[in-house]
C-alpha positions as CSV (number, residue, x, y, z in Angstrom):
1,M,141.9,114.3,157.6
2,S,141.2,117.4,159.7
3,E,143.9,119.6,158.3
4,M,143.1,118.6,154.7
5,S,139.4,119.4,155.4
6,T,140.3,122.8,156.8
7,D,142.3,123.7,153.7
8,L,139.3,122.8,151.5
9,S,136.9,124.8,153.7
10,K,139.1,127.9,153.2
11,G,138.8,127.5,149.5
12,Q,142.3,126.1,149.0
13,S,140.8,123.4,146.9
14,L,143.1,120.5,145.9
15,G,140.8,119.4,143.1
16,E,138.7,116.2,143.3
17,G,141.3,114.1,141.4
18,R,144.2,115.3,143.6
19,L,142.2,114.6,146.8
20,D,141.5,111.1,145.6
21,D,145.1,110.6,144.8
22,L,146.1,111.7,148.3
23,R,143.6,109.3,149.9
24,I,144.9,106.4,147.7
25,L,148.5,107.2,148.7
26,E,147.6,107.3,152.3
27,A,145.8,104.0,152.2
28,L,148.6,102.2,150.3
29,I,151.3,103.4,152.6
30,F,149.3,102.7,155.7
31,A,148.4,99.1,154.6
32,S,152.0,98.2,153.5
33,N,154.2,96.1,155.8
34,E,157.3,97.8,154.4
35,P,158.2,101.2,153.0
36,L,157.0,101.8,149.4
37,S,159.0,103.4,146.6
38,E,157.7,106.3,144.5
39,H,157.8,104.0,141.5
40,A,155.5,101.5,143.2
41,L,153.1,104.2,144.3
42,R,153.0,105.9,140.9
43,E,151.8,102.7,139.3
44,E,148.6,102.9,141.4
45,L,147.7,106.5,140.4
46,D,146.3,108.0,137.2
47,E,148.8,108.8,134.5
48,G,150.2,112.3,134.9
49,A,149.8,112.4,138.7
50,D,152.6,114.4,140.4
51,I,153.8,111.8,142.8
52,S,156.5,113.9,144.4
53,A,154.1,116.8,145.1
54,L,151.4,114.5,146.4
55,L,153.8,112.9,148.8
56,E,155.0,116.2,150.1
57,Q,151.4,117.3,150.6
58,L,150.7,114.1,152.5
59,R,153.8,114.6,154.6
60,A,152.7,118.2,155.4
61,D,149.2,116.9,156.4
62,Y,150.8,114.6,159.0
63,S,153.6,116.9,160.2
64,N,152.0,117.7,163.5
65,R,150.3,114.3,164.1
66,G,151.2,111.4,166.3
67,I,152.3,109.5,163.3
68,Q,154.3,111.0,160.4
69,L,155.1,110.2,156.8
70,V,158.8,109.7,156.4
71,S,161.2,108.8,153.6
72,I,163.4,105.8,154.3
73,D,166.1,105.3,151.8
74,G,163.9,106.8,149.0
75,K,160.8,104.8,150.2
76,W,157.8,106.0,152.1
77,A,156.2,104.8,155.4
78,F,154.3,106.0,158.3
79,R,156.2,106.1,161.6
80,T,155.5,107.3,165.1
81,A,156.6,110.9,165.7
82,P,160.1,110.8,167.3
83,D,159.1,113.0,170.2
84,L,156.5,110.4,171.3
85,A,158.8,107.4,171.4
86,A,159.1,107.6,175.2
87,F,155.3,107.2,175.6
88,L,155.3,104.0,173.6
89,T,158.2,102.1,175.3
90,K,155.9,100.0,177.4
91,Y,154.0,98.9,174.3
92,K,157.0,97.7,172.4
93,V,156.8,94.1,171.5
94,V,160.0,92.0,171.2
95,K,159.4,88.9,169.1
96,K,161.2,85.8,170.2
97,K,161.1,82.5,168.5
98,L,160.3,79.7,170.9
99,S,162.7,76.7,171.0
100,R,161.3,73.2,170.3
101,V,161.5,72.4,174.0
102,A,159.5,75.6,174.9
103,Q,156.9,74.7,172.2
104,E,156.5,71.2,173.6
105,T,156.3,72.5,177.2
106,L,153.7,75.1,176.1
107,S,151.6,72.4,174.4
108,I,151.7,70.2,177.4
109,I,150.6,73.0,179.7
110,A,147.8,73.9,177.3
111,Y,146.4,70.4,177.1
112,H,147.1,69.1,180.6
113,Q,146.6,72.2,182.8
114,P,146.8,72.7,185.6
115,V,150.1,70.9,185.5
116,T,153.3,70.9,187.6
117,R,156.9,70.9,186.3
118,A,157.3,67.2,187.4
119,E,154.1,66.3,185.5
120,I,155.4,68.1,182.4
121,E,158.6,66.1,182.6
122,D,156.6,62.9,182.9
123,V,154.8,63.7,179.6
124,R,158.0,64.8,177.8
125,G,160.1,62.0,179.2
126,V,163.0,64.3,179.9
127,Q,163.9,67.0,182.4
128,T,162.5,70.5,181.8
129,S,164.7,73.4,182.9
130,T,163.5,76.3,185.0
131,G,164.7,78.5,182.2
132,T,162.1,77.1,179.8
133,L,159.3,77.9,182.1
134,D,160.8,81.4,182.7
135,V,160.7,82.1,179.0
136,L,157.1,81.0,178.7
137,L,156.2,83.1,181.7
138,E,157.9,86.1,180.1
139,T,155.7,85.7,177.0
140,G,152.6,86.1,179.2
141,W,151.2,82.9,177.6
142,I,151.3,80.9,180.9
143,K,151.0,81.7,184.5
144,M,151.5,80.1,187.9
145,R,148.1,79.1,189.1
146,G,148.7,77.7,192.6
147,R,150.4,74.9,194.4
148,R,149.5,71.2,194.3
149,R,148.3,69.6,197.5
150,A,151.3,67.2,197.5
151,P,154.7,66.8,199.1
152,G,156.8,69.8,198.3
153,R,153.7,71.7,197.2
154,P,154.9,72.1,193.6
155,I,153.6,75.0,191.6
156,T,150.9,74.4,189.0
157,Y,150.8,76.1,185.6
158,G,148.1,77.1,183.2
159,T,147.6,79.2,180.1
160,T,146.4,82.8,180.1
161,D,143.9,84.9,178.0
162,L,147.0,86.3,176.2
163,F,147.7,82.7,175.0
164,L,144.2,82.5,173.6
165,D,144.5,85.8,171.9
166,Q,147.9,84.9,170.4
167,F,146.6,81.7,168.9
168,G,143.2,83.0,167.9
169,L,141.3,80.8,170.3
170,S,138.0,81.8,172.0
171,A,138.6,79.3,174.8
172,V,141.0,76.4,175.6
173,D,138.2,74.1,174.5
174,D,139.0,75.3,171.0
175,L,142.4,73.7,171.0
176,P,142.6,71.1,168.1
177,G,141.6,67.6,168.9
178,L,143.0,64.3,167.6
179,S,141.3,64.4,164.2
180,E,142.3,68.0,163.6
181,L,145.9,67.3,164.5
182,K,146.0,64.4,162.1
183,G,144.3,66.5,159.4
184,A,147.0,69.2,159.8
185,G,149.7,66.5,159.5
186,L,150.9,67.0,163.0
187,L,150.3,63.4,163.9
188,D,151.4,60.5,161.7
189,G,150.2,56.9,161.4
190,T,152.7,55.7,164.0
191,V,150.7,57.0,167.0
192,P,149.2,54.2,169.2
193,V,145.7,53.0,168.4
194,D,144.5,54.0,171.9
195,F,146.2,57.4,171.8
196,E,143.9,60.3,172.8
197,V,144.5,64.0,173.0
198,P,143.9,65.1,176.6
199,L,140.8,67.2,177.3
200,S,142.1,70.7,178.0
201,Q,140.6,72.9,180.7
202,K,141.2,76.4,181.9
203,L,139.6,77.0,185.3
204,E,139.4,80.5,186.7
205,T,139.3,79.1,190.2
206,L,141.7,76.6,191.8
207,M,140.9,72.9,191.7
208,D,140.4,70.9,194.9
209,D,144.0,69.7,194.8
210,E,145.4,73.2,194.4
211,L,146.4,75.6,197.1
212,P,146.7,79.4,196.7
213,L,150.1,80.9,195.7
214,D,152.3,82.4,198.4
215,E,153.5,86.0,198.1
216,E,157.0,84.9,197.3
217,D,155.8,82.7,194.4
218,D,155.3,85.8,192.2
219,E,159.1,86.4,192.3
220,S,160.2,83.3,190.4
221,A,159.3,79.8,189.4
222,G,162.6,78.4,190.5
223,D,161.1,76.3,193.3
224,S,158.5,74.7,191.0
225,F,159.9,71.2,190.9
């Protein structure tokens, strides 16, 4: 760390052992998913290490940085500096658990894209609410691609690069096939003999049976039936 290096260059040596202890503490706290107690941290250091003094030193080293070492109910963790919270609002991620219906709808879109709401309902066998599509659009995992060249010009849906990133896929072609789904226990022996997982595709350009979206289409998916 820059401040720590400055201290050493001025001759305010911490001692090699103490410096190593500080680095160990920094790494442990940084890597932990939850705050760590002094007891848990002390177990990772050499016997006789002054854990309280080390933590205070580490807190001082980070006092003017973008992240700070804080004590939370007697445990220690790195947190964003309070005065920078406003800058990070747009990066805040709100985790939401998808309902079973939303998961089914997302799967159908991934494997059948480009697909319309009516086509999704044909696969599911039940009606799909506009709210389900809205939830998936909010996640950024699907997008409205265009409109089908058919009566009513229904909106077509497809997955996004964010979907690929979320599920660790390099391309839609990497979606699991029939044998992989069976191996993972997601398909049982009751599936029809002639059942096949549809070949997924993610096209950057519209297909021949798709028309470009209208300007008002960006407002909502409410007319996508």
